[in-house]
C-alpha positions as CSV (number, residue, x, y, z in Angstrom):
1,M,41.9,68.6,-2.3
2,D,44.5,66.8,-4.4
3,R,43.9,63.4,-6.0
4,R,46.0,61.6,-3.3
5,Q,43.8,62.9,-0.4
6,F,40.6,62.1,-2.4
7,L,41.7,58.5,-2.9
8,L,42.5,58.1,0.8
9,L,39.3,59.5,2.0
10,T,37.3,57.4,-0.6
11,S,39.3,54.2,0.5
12,S,38.6,54.9,4.1
13,G,34.9,55.4,3.6
14,L,34.5,52.3,1.4
15,S,36.2,50.2,4.2
16,I,34.0,51.5,7.0
17,W,30.8,50.9,4.7
18,T,32.0,47.4,4.0
19,Y,32.7,46.5,7.4
20,G,29.4,47.9,8.5
21,C,27.5,45.8,6.0
22,R,29.4,42.6,6.7
23,G,27.1,39.9,8.0
24,S,27.6,37.5,11.0
25,Q,26.9,34.0,11.5
26,K,26.0,32.4,14.9
27,A,25.4,28.8,16.1
28,T,23.6,27.4,19.1
29,V,24.3,23.8,20.6
30,L,21.0,22.1,20.8
31,T,20.2,19.8,23.7
32,D,18.0,16.6,23.6
33,M,15.1,18.7,25.0
34,D,15.4,21.2,21.9
35,A,13.3,20.6,18.8
36,D,15.1,20.2,15.5
37,A,15.2,23.1,13.0
38,V,12.5,22.9,10.4
39,G,13.9,23.1,6.7
40,S,12.2,25.9,5.0
41,H,12.8,24.4,1.3
42,E,13.6,20.7,1.8
43,A,13.3,17.8,4.3
44,G,15.8,18.0,7.2
45,A,16.3,16.3,10.6
46,E,12.7,17.1,11.5
47,T,11.6,14.8,8.6
48,W,14.2,12.0,8.5
49,K,14.5,11.1,12.2
50,P,10.9,10.5,12.9
51,L,10.6,8.4,9.7
52,I,13.6,6.3,10.6
53,D,12.3,5.7,14.2
54,E,8.9,4.7,13.0
55,A,10.0,2.5,10.1
56,V,12.5,0.7,12.1
57,G,10.3,0.4,15.0
58,R,7.7,-1.3,12.9
59,L,10.3,-3.8,11.6
60,M,11.3,-4.7,15.1
61,G,7.6,-5.0,16.1
62,R,7.3,-7.5,13.2
63,Q,10.3,-9.4,14.4
64,V,8.9,-9.8,18.1
65,Q,5.6,-11.1,16.7
66,E,7.6,-13.8,14.6
67,I,9.6,-14.7,17.7
68,Q,6.5,-15.0,19.8
69,Q,4.9,-17.1,17.2
70,A,7.9,-19.4,16.7
71,S,8.2,-19.8,20.5
72,M,4.6,-21.0,20.6
73,N,5.1,-23.5,17.9
74,G,8.3,-24.8,19.7
75,M,10.6,-23.5,17.0
76,P,14.2,-22.2,17.7
77,T,14.5,-18.5,17.7
78,G,17.6,-16.1,17.6
79,K,18.9,-13.0,16.1
80,K,18.5,-12.4,12.3
81,R,21.8,-11.7,10.7
82,I,21.3,-8.9,8.5
83,C,23.2,-7.3,5.6
84,F,22.1,-3.7,5.3
85,V,23.3,-2.6,1.7
86,G,22.3,1.0,1.7
87,V,19.8,3.8,1.2
88,E,18.2,4.6,-2.3
89,N,16.8,8.0,-2.8
90,R,14.0,8.2,-5.1
91,S,12.5,11.3,-3.7
92,S,12.3,14.6,-5.6
93,E,14.9,16.1,-3.4
94,E,18.8,15.8,-3.2
95,I,19.4,14.6,0.4
96,G,23.1,15.3,0.6
97,D,24.9,14.5,3.7
98,F,21.5,13.2,5.2
99,K,22.0,10.0,3.1
100,E,24.9,9.0,5.4
101,Q,23.1,10.0,8.5
102,I,20.1,7.9,7.5
103,F,22.2,4.9,6.9
104,E,24.1,5.2,10.1
105,H,20.8,5.9,12.1
106,I,19.2,2.7,10.8
107,D,22.3,0.6,11.2
108,T,22.8,1.7,14.7
109,M,19.3,1.0,15.9
110,L,19.5,-2.4,14.4
111,S,22.9,-3.2,15.8
112,Q,21.8,-2.0,19.3
113,S,18.6,-4.3,19.2
114,E,18.3,-7.7,20.8
115,L,16.6,-8.8,17.5
116,Y,19.0,-8.3,14.8
117,S,22.9,-8.8,14.2
118,S,24.2,-6.4,11.7
119,I,27.2,-6.7,9.5
120,S,29.7,-3.9,9.5
121,R,29.2,-1.5,6.8
122,R,33.0,-1.8,6.0
123,Y,32.4,-5.5,5.0
124,V,29.3,-4.8,3.1
125,E,30.9,-2.2,0.9
126,A,34.0,-4.5,0.6
127,G,31.9,-7.2,-0.8
128,L,30.1,-5.1,-3.1
129,R,33.4,-3.8,-4.6
130,E,34.7,-7.3,-4.9
131,T,31.6,-8.6,-6.8
132,R,31.3,-5.1,-8.8
133,L,27.6,-5.2,-7.9
134,R,25.3,-2.4,-7.1
135,P,22.9,-2.8,-4.2
136,D,19.9,-3.1,-6.6
137,D,21.6,-5.9,-8.4
138,L,21.3,-8.0,-5.4
139,F,17.5,-8.6,-5.9
140,L,18.5,-11.3,-8.6
141,P,19.2,-14.6,-6.8
142,D,22.4,-15.4,-8.9
143,N,23.8,-12.2,-7.7
144,Q,22.6,-12.8,-4.1
145,Q,24.7,-16.0,-4.2
146,L,27.6,-14.6,-5.6
147,Y,27.8,-11.8,-3.1
148,L,27.0,-14.3,-0.3
149,S,29.9,-16.4,-1.2
150,V,32.3,-13.5,-1.1
151,M,30.8,-12.4,2.4
152,Q,31.3,-15.9,3.6
153,K,35.0,-15.8,2.5
154,L,35.2,-12.6,4.7
155,N,33.6,-14.4,7.6
156,Q,30.5,-12.3,7.4
157,P,27.7,-14.7,6.5
158,F,24.2,-13.4,6.5
159,D,20.6,-14.7,6.0
160,Y,18.7,-11.4,5.2
161,L,19.4,-8.4,2.9
162,L,18.0,-5.1,4.0
163,F,17.2,-2.2,1.5
164,A,16.0,1.3,2.5
165,K,14.2,3.5,0.0
166,L,13.1,7.2,0.2
167,T,10.3,8.4,-2.0
168,S,8.1,11.5,-2.1
169,G,5.0,13.0,-3.7
170,T,4.2,16.5,-4.1
171,T,0.7,18.3,-4.0
172,R,0.8,22.0,-5.3
173,D,-1.7,24.7,-4.4
174,N,-0.5,28.0,-5.9
175,K,2.0,29.4,-3.4
176,K,1.9,26.4,-1.2
177,Y,2.8,22.8,-1.7
178,Q,2.7,19.5,0.4
179,R,5.2,17.1,0.1
180,D,4.6,13.4,1.4
181,Y,7.8,11.6,2.4
182,L,7.9,7.9,2.7
183,L,10.8,5.7,3.9
184,T,10.4,2.0,3.2
185,L,12.5,-0.9,4.5
186,E,12.5,-4.1,2.8
187,M,14.1,-7.2,4.2
188,V,14.7,-10.2,1.9
189,D,15.3,-13.9,3.1
190,I,18.0,-15.1,0.7
191,N,17.2,-18.6,1.5
192,T,13.4,-18.4,0.8
193,G,13.1,-15.3,-1.5
194,E,10.3,-14.2,0.9
195,F,10.5,-10.5,2.0
196,T,9.1,-8.2,4.8
197,K,8.3,-4.7,4.0
198,E,7.6,-1.8,6.7
199,S,7.3,1.9,5.9
200,A,6.6,5.2,7.6
201,N,5.3,8.4,6.1
202,L,5.4,12.1,7.0
203,R,3.7,15.1,5.4
204,K,5.3,18.6,5.3
205,L,3.6,21.9,4.1
206,Y,5.8,24.4,2.4
207,S,4.6,28.0,1.5
208,K,6.1,31.2,0.0
209,S,5.4,34.7,0.9
210,H,6.2,37.9,-1.1
211,F,6.9,41.2,0.6
C-alpha cells in the first residue's frame, strides 16, 4: 500500500469514528402541566418561581389587610404607586439571565394586580441614569427626593420604592449540601420612611455521586 492510499484510508476511518461519536441535543416544549427541570448544581426555575409567587403573594396579602383596616376607619384607599428599582443578588450563586426573569415576573404580578400601580421599567432606568444613582443609593432620603423630582419631570410620580434581594445559606455534609434560598421584598414609603418587608424561603438539597 502506497502512502497516498494509506492517508485516504486513515482519513476515511477517522471521519467515520468522529461522526459516530458526535453527540446530539434535543429539546422538549413543556406545558403548564409539566414540572420545571431541577437544576443539579444551582437554583433554577424550580426555585425562583415558587419564591416569587410566595413573596409577592404575602406582599399583596399585607396590602389587602391595610385596605380593609383603612375602610373600617373611613380612610380613603387606592392603588399604591410603586417604583420597583431592581433585584439585588447577595446569594452565593451567579444567577445569570434569571435576574431579568425574576424582575419581570415580580413586576408583571404587581402590574396585573388591583392593588398596585407599577412604573414602567424603562422610566425607572431612565431616572437612575439621569441622577447617576444606583438602586441601593435610594435608601438615603436626599437621594430619594432627587430621584423623585426627576421621575416627576417624566410624569412618573410614585409614593413607594420596592427593592428585591436574594440571599442564600449553605450547610455542608460530606458529599451533600443544603442551600437555603431567601427572596426578600422591601417596600419603602418615601413620604414617611416606614417600610414593609415580606420574604419567602426554599430549601434545596444537592448531592454528588462517584462511579
